[in-house]
C-alpha positions as CSV (number, residue, x, y, z in Angstrom):
1,M,6.7,-35.5,-9.9
2,E,10.3,-36.4,-7.2
3,K,9.5,-34.2,-4.0
4,H,13.3,-33.4,-2.9
5,A,13.6,-33.6,0.8
6,A,15.0,-30.5,2.6
7,P,18.3,-30.3,3.5
8,G,18.3,-31.5,6.7
9,G,14.7,-33.4,6.6
10,P,12.1,-35.1,4.7
11,F,9.9,-33.1,2.7
12,D,7.0,-30.9,3.8
13,E,4.4,-30.2,1.4
14,T,2.3,-28.7,4.1
15,H,5.0,-26.5,5.8
16,D,6.8,-25.7,2.6
17,A,3.2,-23.7,1.6
18,T,3.3,-22.7,4.6
19,R,6.5,-20.7,4.6
20,R,5.6,-19.7,0.9
21,T,2.5,-17.7,2.3
22,S,4.4,-16.8,5.1
23,L,7.2,-14.7,2.7
24,A,4.3,-13.8,0.0
25,N,3.1,-12.2,2.8
26,E,5.6,-10.1,3.6
27,R,5.8,-9.0,0.0
28,T,3.3,-7.9,1.0
29,L,3.9,-5.6,3.7
30,L,6.2,-4.2,1.1
31,A,4.4,-3.2,-1.5
32,W,1.7,-1.0,0.9
33,W,5.0,0.3,2.3
34,R,6.4,1.0,-1.7
35,T,3.0,2.3,-2.9
36,G,2.2,4.7,1.1
37,L,5.7,5.8,-0.2
38,A,5.1,7.0,-3.3
39,A,2.1,8.6,-2.3
40,F,4.3,10.5,0.5
41,V,6.4,11.2,-2.5
42,V,3.5,13.0,-4.3
43,S,2.6,14.6,-1.8
44,L,6.3,16.9,-1.1
45,G,5.7,17.1,-4.7
46,A,2.3,18.5,-4.8
47,G,2.5,20.3,-2.2
48,R,5.8,21.6,-1.7
49,L,7.3,21.9,-4.3
50,V,5.4,22.9,-7.4
51,P,4.5,25.9,-5.9
52,V,7.3,26.8,-5.2
53,L,8.3,26.8,-9.1
54,T,5.4,28.1,-10.1
55,K,3.3,31.7,-9.6
56,E,0.3,30.3,-8.7
57,A,-2.0,30.4,-5.7
58,R,-0.6,28.1,-3.7
59,W,-3.5,26.3,-1.8
60,P,-5.2,23.7,-4.3
61,Y,-1.4,22.7,-4.2
62,A,-1.6,22.4,-0.9
63,I,-4.1,20.6,0.1
64,V,-3.6,17.8,-3.0
65,G,-0.9,17.4,-0.8
66,V,-2.7,17.2,2.6
67,G,-4.1,14.6,1.1
68,F,-1.7,12.1,-0.7
69,A,0.1,12.3,2.2
70,L,-2.8,11.3,4.8
71,L,-2.8,8.8,2.3
72,G,0.4,7.3,2.0
73,V,-0.3,7.2,5.8
74,A,-3.9,5.2,5.3
75,Y,-1.0,2.5,3.2
76,V,1.7,2.2,5.2
77,A,-1.0,1.8,7.7
78,Y,-3.1,-0.9,6.4
79,G,0.1,-3.1,5.5
80,F,1.1,-3.7,9.1
81,V,-2.9,-4.4,9.4
82,R,-3.3,-6.7,7.3
83,Q,-0.4,-8.5,7.5
84,R,-1.1,-8.9,10.8
85,K,-4.6,-10.8,9.9
86,V,-2.7,-12.9,7.6
87,D,-0.1,-14.1,9.5
88,D,-2.9,-14.8,13.0
89,A,-5.0,-16.6,9.9
90,L,-1.7,-18.5,8.9
91,T,-1.3,-19.7,12.2
92,R,-4.6,-20.8,13.0
93,G,-4.8,-22.5,8.7
94,E,-7.9,-20.0,8.0
95,F,-7.6,-16.7,5.5
96,A,-7.6,-14.0,6.4
97,E,-10.6,-12.4,3.7
98,P,-9.3,-7.9,3.1
99,D,-12.0,-5.6,4.1
100,E,-13.5,-4.7,0.9
101,R,-14.7,-1.2,2.2
102,L,-11.4,0.2,3.0
103,L,-9.8,-1.0,-0.1
104,A,-12.9,0.8,-1.8
105,L,-12.4,3.9,0.4
106,L,-8.6,3.9,-0.8
107,A,-9.5,3.8,-4.3
108,G,-11.9,5.9,-3.6
109,A,-9.2,8.3,-2.0
110,G,-7.2,8.4,-4.8
111,I,-9.3,8.7,-7.4
112,V,-10.4,11.9,-5.9
113,L,-7.1,12.9,-5.0
114,G,-6.2,11.7,-8.7
115,L,-9.0,13.7,-10.6
116,A,-8.3,17.0,-8.2
117,V,-4.5,17.7,-9.8
118,L,-5.9,16.8,-12.9
119,V,-8.1,19.8,-12.3
120,I,-5.1,21.9,-10.8
121,V,-3.3,21.1,-14.4
122,L,-6.7,22.0,-16.5
123,V,-7.4,25.6,-14.3
124,G,-2.8,26.2,-13.6
């Protein structure tokens, strides 16, 4: 396969791979942000909008809303920390493993909140 020179110089496969990895890391950060923002929207919907539209007790919705808001904060914060770790590792020519415990914690929190919504829907 023929390698094409980049404008202004010869093709550098290592530099190009580093650039692509860095751009992928930026896209991943934005995905964490999108997920956090989605959790914030769910928080507002569950905690503020639904109680206004129903005549049910407000407290279960408020608890779920707060939970989703905290989950959104965790997503945005972890995305930032992860992006920095990957960039630092990339600079050193290494790979940064994700924190499996934190990912499991975030998944568990999402499952608990999803089950809480399910209970509210079924009971309400």
